[in-house]
PADRENTI-839786 format. One record per residue (C-alpha): residue number from 1; x, y, z; residue in three letters; chain. Coordinates in Angstrom, 2 decimals, padded with zeros to 5 digits, m for minus. Layout:
BEGIN
num/u/v/w/residuo/cadena
NUM/X/Y/Z/ALA/A .
...
% end
This chain:
BEGIN
num/u/v/w/residuo/cadena
1/110.95/m037.25/m057.36/MET/A .
2/109.62/m039.75/m059.92/VAL/A .
3/108.65/m038.27/m063.29/VAL/A .
4/106.65/m040.38/m065.72/LYS/A .
5/106.14/m039.78/m069.43/GLY/A .
6/107.46/m041.23/m072.67/SER/A .
7/110.42/m041.03/m075.00/GLY/A .
8/113.02/m040.37/m072.28/PHE/A .
9/116.58/m040.87/m073.49/ASP/A .
10/119.99/m040.98/m071.84/ASN/A .
11/122.50/m042.17/m074.39/ALA/A .
12/124.94/m040.62/m076.80/GLY/A .
13/124.37/m036.96/m077.63/PHE/A .
14/120.70/m036.98/m076.58/ILE/A .
15/119.86/m036.84/m072.88/ARG/A .
16/116.61/m036.20/m070.96/SER/A .
17/116.81/m034.07/m067.81/GLU/A .
18/114.29/m032.96/m065.19/VAL/A .
19/114.10/m029.15/m064.92/ILE/A .
20/113.02/m027.17/m061.84/TRP/A .
21/111.80/m023.66/m062.74/SER/A .
22/110.96/m020.78/m060.38/VAL/A .
23/110.27/m017.27/m061.74/SER/A .
24/112.18/m018.04/m064.91/GLY/A .
25/115.25/m019.34/m063.06/GLN/A .
26/116.02/m022.88/m064.16/LEU/A .
27/117.85/m025.67/m062.33/THR/A .
28/118.73/m029.05/m063.82/VAL/A .
29/118.24/m031.86/m061.28/LEU/A .
30/120.49/m034.93/m061.03/PRO/A .
31/118.53/m037.70/m062.67/VAL/A .
32/118.52/m041.47/m063.06/THR/A .
33/116.85/m042.91/m066.13/ARG/A .
34/114.78/m045.87/m064.96/ASP/A .
35/113.24/m046.51/m068.37/SER/A .
36/112.05/m044.66/m071.48/THR/A .
37/108.91/m043.75/m069.51/SER/A .
38/110.33/m042.93/m066.06/GLN/A .
39/113.03/m040.67/m064.59/LEU/A .
40/114.00/m040.36/m060.92/THR/A .
41/115.29/m036.91/m059.98/ALA/A .
42/116.97/m035.71/m056.78/THR/A .
43/115.71/m032.38/m055.42/VAL/A .
44/118.34/m030.67/m053.20/PRO/A .
45/117.30/m029.38/m049.79/ALA/A .
46/118.18/m025.80/m050.80/SER/A .
47/115.25/m025.78/m053.26/LEU/A .
48/112.83/m026.88/m050.53/LEU/A .
49/113.94/m024.48/m047.81/ALA/A .
50/111.20/m021.89/m048.40/ALA/A .
51/107.60/m021.83/m049.71/PRO/A .
52/107.62/m021.64/m053.48/VAL/A .
53/105.57/m022.56/m056.52/SER/A .
54/107.87/m024.36/m058.94/ALA/A .
55/107.28/m025.91/m062.33/PHE/A .
56/108.67/m029.31/m063.30/ILE/A .
57/109.37/m030.30/m066.89/SER/A .
58/111.54/m032.68/m068.86/VAL/A .
59/114.01/m031.18/m071.31/GLN/A .
60/116.00/m033.06/m073.91/THR/A .
61/119.54/m031.98/m074.73/TYR/A .
62/120.63/m032.35/m078.35/GLU/A .
63/124.41/m032.02/m078.45/HIS/A .
64/124.74/m031.52/m082.17/MET/A .
65/122.15/m028.74/m082.27/GLU/A .
66/124.18/m026.51/m079.96/GLY/A .
67/121.97/m026.48/m076.87/GLY/A .
68/118.97/m027.81/m074.96/PRO/A .
69/115.62/m028.31/m076.66/GLN/A .
70/112.31/m028.22/m074.72/SER/A .
71/109.82/m030.91/m075.60/ASN/A .
72/107.47/m031.40/m072.64/ALA/A .
73/104.80/m029.41/m070.76/PRO/A .
74/105.38/m028.19/m067.20/SER/A .
75/103.66/m029.45/m064.06/VAL/A .
76/103.20/m027.22/m061.00/ARG/A .
77/104.96/m028.30/m057.80/PHE/A .
78/104.13/m026.57/m054.50/GLU/A .
79/106.63/m026.36/m051.62/VAL/A .
80/104.97/m025.71/m048.26/ALA/A .
81/106.51/m023.60/m045.48/ALA/A .
82/109.10/m025.53/m043.43/PRO/A .
83/108.61/m026.01/m039.73/ALA/A .
84/111.54/m023.73/m038.96/SER/A .
85/113.95/m021.64/m040.97/ALA/A .
86/117.53/m022.81/m041.35/THR/A .
87/119.99/m020.13/m040.29/ALA/A .
88/122.81/m019.27/m042.62/LEU/A .
89/126.09/m020.48/m041.20/ARG/A .
90/129.65/m019.64/m042.07/ASN/A .
91/132.72/m021.77/m041.47/VAL/A .
92/135.44/m019.87/m039.65/GLN/A .
93/138.86/m020.91/m038.35/SER/A .
94/138.93/m024.19/m036.48/GLY/A .
95/136.22/m025.72/m038.66/GLY/A .
96/133.33/m024.64/m036.40/HIS/A .
97/130.12/m022.99/m037.53/ASP/A .
98/129.43/m019.40/m036.53/HIS/A .
99/126.57/m017.11/m037.45/ASP/A .
100/127.51/m014.61/m040.11/ASN/A .
101/124.75/m011.96/m039.90/PRO/A .
102/126.15/m009.60/m042.53/GLU/A .
103/125.70/m012.26/m045.19/LEU/A .
104/122.18/m013.35/m044.28/VAL/A .
105/120.55/m010.66/m046.42/SER/A .
106/118.73/m012.14/m049.39/THR/A .
107/119.55/m011.24/m052.97/LEU/A .
108/116.03/m011.53/m054.30/LEU/A .
109/114.84/m007.99/m053.54/ALA/A .
110/117.88/m006.52/m055.24/GLY/A .
111/117.91/m008.59/m058.42/GLU/A .
112/117.81/m006.54/m061.60/SER/A .
113/116.88/m008.36/m064.81/PRO/A .
114/118.55/m006.71/m067.81/SER/A .
115/117.22/m008.37/m070.91/GLY/A .
116/118.29/m012.00/m070.61/THR/A .
117/120.73/m011.20/m067.79/PHE/A .
118/120.01/m011.34/m064.05/VAL/A .
119/122.49/m009.22/m062.10/THR/A .
120/123.40/m009.53/m058.42/PHE/A .
121/125.72/m008.27/m055.69/ASP/A .
122/126.81/m009.74/m052.37/VAL/A .
123/125.05/m007.56/m049.73/PRO/A .
124/127.30/m004.71/m048.62/GLY/A .
125/129.99/m005.41/m051.21/SER/A .
126/131.59/m002.83/m053.47/THR/A .
127/132.67/m005.36/m056.10/ASP/A .
128/131.04/m008.71/m056.94/THR/A .
129/132.33/m011.17/m059.56/ARG/A .
130/130.87/m014.59/m060.37/ALA/A .
131/133.21/m017.37/m061.46/PHE/A .
132/131.41/m020.70/m061.21/GLY/A .
133/127.98/m022.35/m061.27/ILE/A .
134/126.80/m025.93/m060.81/ASN/A .
135/123.72/m027.70/m062.13/ASN/A .
136/121.71/m026.73/m059.03/PHE/A .
137/122.24/m023.04/m059.80/GLY/A .
138/124.61/m022.43/m056.88/GLN/A .
139/127.09/m019.68/m057.79/ILE/A .
140/130.57/m018.96/m056.43/VAL/A .
141/132.93/m016.05/m056.89/GLY/A .
142/134.62/m013.18/m055.07/ARG/A .
143/133.57/m009.88/m053.53/TYR/A .
144/135.10/m006.89/m051.75/ASN/A .
145/133.83/m006.51/m048.17/ASP/A .
146/133.32/m003.22/m046.31/VAL/A .
147/137.02/m003.16/m045.39/ASP/A .
148/138.10/m003.67/m048.97/GLY/A .
149/139.28/m007.26/m048.41/MET/A .
150/138.58/m009.73/m051.22/VAL/A .
151/136.57/m012.73/m049.98/GLN/A .
152/135.05/m015.72/m051.70/GLY/A .
153/131.29/m016.33/m051.70/PHE/A .
154/128.75/m019.06/m052.25/LEU/A .
155/125.30/m017.95/m053.39/ARG/A .
156/122.55/m020.52/m052.88/ASN/A .
157/119.33/m020.79/m054.84/MET/A .
158/117.34/m019.04/m052.10/ASP/A .
159/119.47/m015.90/m052.55/GLY/A .
160/121.46/m016.37/m049.35/ARG/A .
161/125.22/m015.98/m049.27/TYR/A .
162/128.00/m017.73/m047.41/ARG/A .
163/131.48/m016.32/m047.02/ARG/A .
164/134.23/m018.61/m048.32/ILE/A .
165/137.71/m017.83/m046.97/ALA/A .
166/140.32/m020.24/m045.57/PRO/A .
167/141.63/m019.36/m042.08/PRO/A .
168/144.35/m016.70/m042.27/GLY/A .
169/143.61/m015.79/m045.90/ALA/A .
170/144.19/m012.18/m046.94/THR/A .
171/142.64/m012.66/m050.41/PHE/A .
172/140.25/m015.40/m051.56/THR/A .
173/138.57/m016.36/m054.84/VAL/A .
174/136.03/m019.19/m054.97/ALA/A .
175/136.48/m020.30/m058.58/SER/A .
176/134.13/m023.21/m059.16/ASP/A .
177/131.62/m025.58/m057.55/ILE/A .
178/130.40/m029.02/m058.58/ASN/A .
179/127.08/m030.75/m057.89/ASP/A .
180/128.39/m032.28/m054.66/PHE/A .
181/128.87/m028.89/m052.95/ASP/A .
182/132.64/m029.04/m053.32/VAL/A .
183/134.25/m025.66/m054.00/ILE/A .
184/137.73/m025.03/m055.38/VAL/A .
185/139.63/m021.77/m055.52/GLY/A .
186/142.75/m019.90/m054.49/ARG/A .
187/143.81/m017.80/m051.55/PHE/A .
188/146.73/m015.67/m050.47/MET/A .
189/148.44/m016.22/m047.12/ASP/A .
190/149.94/m013.61/m044.78/ALA/A .
191/153.22/m013.76/m046.74/ASP/A .
192/151.50/m012.91/m050.02/GLY/A .
193/151.84/m016.45/m051.45/VAL/A .
194/148.91/m018.00/m053.34/GLN/A .
195/147.71/m021.56/m052.72/HIS/A .
196/144.88/m023.68/m054.02/GLY/A .
197/142.07/m024.74/m051.69/PHE/A .
198/139.12/m027.10/m051.58/VAL/A .
199/136.06/m026.46/m049.40/TRP/A .
200/134.17/m029.68/m048.61/LYS/A .
201/131.64/m030.42/m045.85/HIS/A .
202/132.54/m027.17/m044.09/GLY/A .
203/136.28/m027.88/m044.03/GLU/A .
204/139.12/m026.24/m045.95/TYR/A .
205/141.93/m028.25/m047.55/TYR/A .
206/144.99/m026.56/m049.00/ARG/A .
207/146.86/m027.97/m051.99/PHE/A .
208/150.05/m026.98/m053.80/ASP/A .
209/151.68/m028.27/m056.97/PHE/A .
210/154.93/m030.02/m055.90/PRO/A .
211/157.85/m027.60/m056.01/GLY/A .
212/155.72/m024.67/m057.19/ALA/A .
213/156.15/m021.11/m055.96/VAL/A .
214/152.39/m020.49/m056.19/GLU/A .
215/149.34/m022.63/m056.99/THR/A .
216/145.94/m021.43/m058.24/LEU/A .
217/142.81/m023.60/m058.25/GLY/A .
218/140.55/m022.81/m061.23/ARG/A .
219/137.90/m025.48/m061.70/GLY/A .
220/136.43/m028.75/m060.38/ILE/A .
221/134.41/m031.33/m062.31/ASP/A .
222/131.79/m033.83/m061.17/GLN/A .
223/134.47/m036.46/m060.45/ARG/A .
224/136.29/m034.05/m058.18/GLY/A .
225/139.23/m033.53/m060.54/ASP/A .
226/140.74/m030.06/m060.17/ILE/A .
227/142.16/m027.77/m062.84/THR/A .
228/144.41/m024.76/m062.41/GLY/A .
229/147.88/m023.40/m062.93/ASN/A .
230/151.08/m023.00/m060.96/TYR/A .
231/154.16/m020.79/m061.03/VAL/A .
232/157.66/m022.25/m061.22/THR/A .
233/160.75/m020.85/m059.48/ALA/A .
234/161.69/m019.32/m062.84/GLU/A .
235/158.39/m017.44/m062.98/GLY/A .
236/156.87/m019.66/m065.69/LEU/A .
237/153.13/m020.41/m065.47/GLU/A .
238/152.03/m023.94/m066.30/ARG/A .
239/148.67/m025.65/m066.11/GLY/A .
240/147.69/m028.78/m064.22/PHE/A .
241/144.95/m031.34/m063.68/ILE/A .
242/144.84/m032.92/m060.20/PHE/A .
243/142.94/m036.21/m059.99/ASP/A .
244/143.08/m036.46/m056.19/GLY/A .
245/146.17/m038.65/m056.24/ARG/A .
246/148.67/m036.90/m058.46/GLU/A .
247/149.16/m033.72/m060.47/PHE/A .
248/149.33/m033.91/m064.25/HIS/A .
249/151.33/m031.14/m065.91/ASP/A .
250/149.65/m029.30/m068.81/VAL/A .
251/151.84/m027.02/m070.92/PHE/A .
252/151.79/m025.91/m074.53/PHE/A .
253/155.44/m025.93/m075.62/GLU/A .
254/156.86/m022.64/m076.83/GLY/A .
255/154.42/m020.47/m074.85/THR/A .
256/155.06/m018.18/m071.90/ASP/A .
257/152.18/m019.56/m069.83/SER/A .
258/149.38/m022.12/m069.97/THR/A .
259/146.21/m022.00/m067.82/ASP/A .
260/143.67/m024.81/m067.46/VAL/A .
261/140.31/m023.33/m066.44/TRP/A .
262/137.72/m026.08/m066.83/ASP/A .
263/137.21/m029.64/m068.01/MET/A .
264/134.65/m032.34/m068.77/VAL/A .
265/135.73/m035.76/m067.43/PRO/A .
266/137.19/m038.07/m070.10/TYR/A .
267/136.37/m035.57/m072.86/GLN/A .
268/138.23/m032.27/m072.96/LEU/A .
269/139.80/m029.38/m071.06/ALA/A .
270/139.77/m025.68/m071.93/VAL/A .
271/141.90/m022.67/m071.07/GLY/A .
272/144.30/m020.22/m072.63/ASP/A .
273/147.99/m019.70/m073.24/TRP/A .
274/150.07/m016.58/m073.80/SER/A .
275/153.24/m015.79/m075.73/THR/A .
276/156.25/m013.78/m074.55/VAL/A .
277/154.79/m010.86/m076.58/ASP/A .
278/151.62/m010.90/m074.50/GLY/A .
279/149.31/m012.47/m077.10/ASP/A .
280/146.63/m014.68/m075.52/ILE/A .
281/144.83/m017.53/m077.28/TYR/A .
282/142.02/m019.80/m076.18/GLY/A .
283/142.37/m023.55/m076.60/TYR/A .
284/140.55/m026.86/m076.35/VAL/A .
285/142.61/m029.87/m075.25/LEU/A .
286/141.29/m033.27/m076.33/ALA/A .
287/143.17/m036.55/m076.70/ASP/A .
288/146.43/m034.73/m075.94/GLY/A .
289/145.98/m032.28/m078.81/VAL/A .
290/145.69/m028.49/m078.35/PHE/A .
291/143.31/m026.72/m080.75/THR/A .
292/143.21/m022.92/m080.91/VAL/A .
293/139.71/m021.45/m080.41/VAL/A .
294/139.44/m017.67/m080.85/ASN/A .
295/136.41/m015.44/m081.24/PHE/A .
296/136.33/m014.35/m084.93/PRO/A .
297/138.10/m011.02/m085.46/GLY/A .
298/139.30/m010.80/m081.84/SER/A .
299/142.73/m009.59/m080.78/THR/A .
300/142.71/m011.69/m077.58/LEU/A .
301/140.60/m014.66/m076.47/THR/A .
302/140.44/m016.55/m073.17/THR/A .
303/138.28/m019.63/m072.60/ILE/A .
304/136.96/m020.10/m069.07/ARG/A .
305/134.23/m022.72/m069.11/GLY/A .
306/132.80/m025.76/m070.90/VAL/A .
307/129.81/m028.02/m070.26/ASN/A .
308/129.17/m031.62/m071.20/ARG/A .
309/127.35/m030.51/m074.36/LEU/A .
310/130.57/m028.96/m075.61/GLY/A .
311/129.32/m025.37/m075.21/MET/A .
312/132.25/m023.04/m074.45/ILE/A .
313/132.30/m019.61/m072.78/VAL/A .
314/135.00/m016.99/m072.37/GLY/A .
315/136.08/m013.43/m073.00/GLU/A .
316/137.58/m011.58/m075.95/PHE/A .
317/138.85/m008.17/m077.02/LEU/A .
318/137.65/m006.66/m080.28/ASP/A .
319/139.70/m004.50/m082.66/ALA/A .
320/138.91/m001.42/m080.54/ASN/A .
321/139.91/m003.15/m077.27/ASP/A .
322/136.27/m003.59/m076.31/GLY/A .
323/135.90/m006.36/m073.71/ASP/A .
324/133.07/m008.86/m074.32/HIS/A .
325/131.89/m012.28/m073.20/GLY/A .
326/130.95/m015.04/m075.61/PHE/A .
327/129.48/m018.51/m075.87/VAL/A .
328/130.30/m020.95/m078.65/ARG/A .
329/127.80/m023.66/m079.53/THR/A .
330/127.85/m026.24/m082.28/ARG/A .
331/126.25/m023.64/m084.56/THR/A .
332/128.72/m020.80/m083.93/GLY/A .
333/129.76/m017.93/m081.65/PHE/A .
334/127.42/m015.59/m079.78/ILE/A .
335/128.68/m012.33/m078.27/GLN/A .
336/127.52/m011.55/m074.71/LEU/A .
337/127.18/m008.01/m073.35/ASP/A .
338/125.19/m006.91/m070.32/VAL/A .
339/123.18/m003.85/m071.47/PRO/A .
340/124.91/m000.50/m070.76/HIS/A .
341/128.05/m002.20/m069.45/SER/A .
342/131.63/m001.08/m070.06/GLN/A .
343/132.82/m004.68/m070.22/MET/A .
344/131.39/m008.18/m069.85/THR/A .
345/133.04/m011.53/m069.39/ASN/A .
346/131.72/m015.09/m069.19/ALA/A .
347/133.35/m017.51/m066.77/ASN/A .
348/131.31/m020.72/m066.56/ARG/A .
349/128.38/m022.52/m068.17/ILE/A .
350/126.45/m025.37/m066.55/ASN/A .
351/124.88/m028.31/m068.36/ASP/A .
352/121.56/m026.49/m068.66/LEU/A .
353/123.28/m023.64/m070.50/GLY/A .
354/123.14/m021.02/m067.72/THR/A .
355/126.16/m018.73/m067.98/ILE/A .
356/127.71/m016.75/m065.12/VAL/A .
357/130.30/m013.99/m065.11/GLY/A .
358/130.64/m010.35/m064.24/PHE/A .
359/130.41/m006.94/m065.85/TYR/A .
360/131.49/m003.35/m065.17/GLN/A .
361/128.84/m000.64/m065.10/ASP/A .
362/129.14/002.98/m066.27/ALA/A .
363/130.54/003.98/m062.87/ASN/A .
364/133.29/001.38/m063.02/GLY/A .
365/131.68/m000.95/m060.44/VAL/A .
366/131.72/m004.73/m060.99/PHE/A .
367/128.60/m006.88/m060.57/HIS/A .
368/127.85/m010.56/m061.01/GLY/A .
369/125.32/m011.90/m063.50/TYR/A .
370/123.59/m015.11/m064.56/ALA/A .
371/122.17/m015.63/m068.04/ARG/A .
372/119.78/m018.56/m068.62/PRO/A .
373/120.15/m020.22/m072.00/TRP/A .
374/118.18/m018.77/m074.88/GLN/A .
375/118.47/m019.89/m078.49/ARG/A .
% end
């Protein structure tokens, strides 16, 4: 898609992006800046799979102002009905595609906007938790199926779900997804041992930190670098960054454990560490230096996600042990609570500022949510 206008930028802290909007749900499209008056955007097939009336606009991100700033009118874009519907497929053992009817149900009829939050559940699940989101709005996480088994999921923009679970897994969490449809996560084998996995082009690839007892995949960036943590034979948890060739150990000396949850290539990584007394602190790692980042007045803070604008999301406990999500921008911290929830956390934030996580309702049931950015 070629978008023409004026004043487009793509340098330093200021960047122009093409935004696809349907019913208030926003998706940032991968874009190439041809000139100050022209952008070329790529529209993924998932956004064109069903008839829809979308709106296209250009949005400029201002890093130092703590979030995206709108500065252009929208133009209507109509998607006609496709010649035939594409069936939802699920990759099973052996790498072959098989129909997965129980996951074909669409989310859209069951969505429940709660203020600025949009909540969702995998059809038929008793527990849904969102962990990652990419710039296309695809969401990954975990859910409990009808038999109580924990499975991973991929939710596409059309509201359809795909089960994510490596062959033989007894427990699976899909932790993150990048813009190239590559998913990273962790799974437990029949012996109760956890391993990291990558799902790419319908195939599963297992990975383990050398010599580790267990390995957990946490995040994946646009370069394909993977973050996570591993457990040593002595029971110590340490973080890592895997660049596809070798693992790089990440550990804050003097702590009991260090987790690396997310990163922005060549800029920074975020996560948390804990002490032997059980105290947990969030951190930002940049240029080899750890910096503590805690929600003001909290007794515990974990940091789970960061975007290229430097916006950070996570979870904290207040003085009364209340469990809340938060986002930190350049202008400060914002507490996040789904209305009427017992607890809320925030796990990831994409470059558009959409936050995903999960919350617990008054009946103790967990649900996923997405929260588009609002100043």
